[in-house]
C-alpha positions, 0 to 999 in steps of 0.5 A, spaced: 184 870 710 187 875 714 184 875 722 186 882 725 186 884 732 186 892 733 186 897 739 181 901 738 184 906 743 189 908 737 187 904 731 193 900 731 193 893 729 196 889 735 196 882 732 195 879 725 194 872 723 194 869 716 190 863 714 188 859 708 181 862 705 177 856 707 179 857 715 173 859 719 174 865 724 172 862 730 177 856 729 183 861 729 180 866 734 183 861 740 190 862 738 189 869 736 186 871 743 192 867 746 197 871 743 193 878 745 196 881 752 189 882 755 191 884 761 189 891 761 183 890 756 176 891 758 172 889 752 173 885 746 169 886 740 168 881 734 163 880 729 158 874 729 163 870 725 166 869 732 160 867 735 162 861 740 161 859 747 168 856 748 171 863 745 167 867 750 169 863 756 176 864 754 176 871 753 172 871 760 178 868 763 182 874 762 177 878 766 175 881 759 168 882 757 166 879 750 162 883 746 160 878 740 153 878 737 150 872 737 148 869 730 140 869 729 140 861 729 142 861 737 137 861 743 140 867 746 139 874 745 144 880 744 142 884 750 149 884 752 151 888 746 153 895 747 151 897 740 154 904 740 161 901 742 160 895 737 159 900 731 166 902 733 168 896 730 168 899 723 175 901 724 177 894 723 173 893 717 177 900 714 183 896 716 181 890 711 179 895 706 186 898 706 189 891 705 184 889 700 186 895 696 194 894 696 192 886 695 188 888 688 194 893 686 199 887 687 195 882 683 194 887 677 201 888 677 203 881 677 198 879 672 201 884 667 208 881 668 207 874 668 
């Protein structure tokens, strides 16, 4: 599984982590946040897969706002989310789509020759 950190300002990936397919996002997120230089980062957006209070606290400790929607099974609401800003997260989804495209091409070639 790939876990990405993307800079919305220039749409470049700034950190990539590869884990096995059974590792949940929230388990690798603390390590990913540690690797990021959040000194000049105002807001960190992530999807519901990263909904964790310890992760939010880790991000807040760097003076960065965590914009992570809460899962539907939590008691809290999502009033803290700027949904217009959150929609920009599609840039990350586009990066995944491109990587999957190359992955599929590679897998097809490997199966043809082996």
